[in-house]
C-alpha positions, 0 to 999 in steps of 0.5 A, a space after each residue: 500500500 505504501 509504494 502504491 501511495 508513493 506512485 499516486 503522490 508522484 503522478 499529480 506532480 508530474 502532471 502539474 509540471 507538464 501543465 506548467 510547461 504547456 502554459 509557459 510555451 503558450 505564453 511564449 507563443 502569444 508574446 511572439 505574435 
């Protein structure tokens, strides 16, 4: 159960990082336009 909890905890973090990357890329695009 503990190891499962670890996996569950790490997933949202990765997703958030990916979302932040997407947002920053979108901002860069809008700045260039």
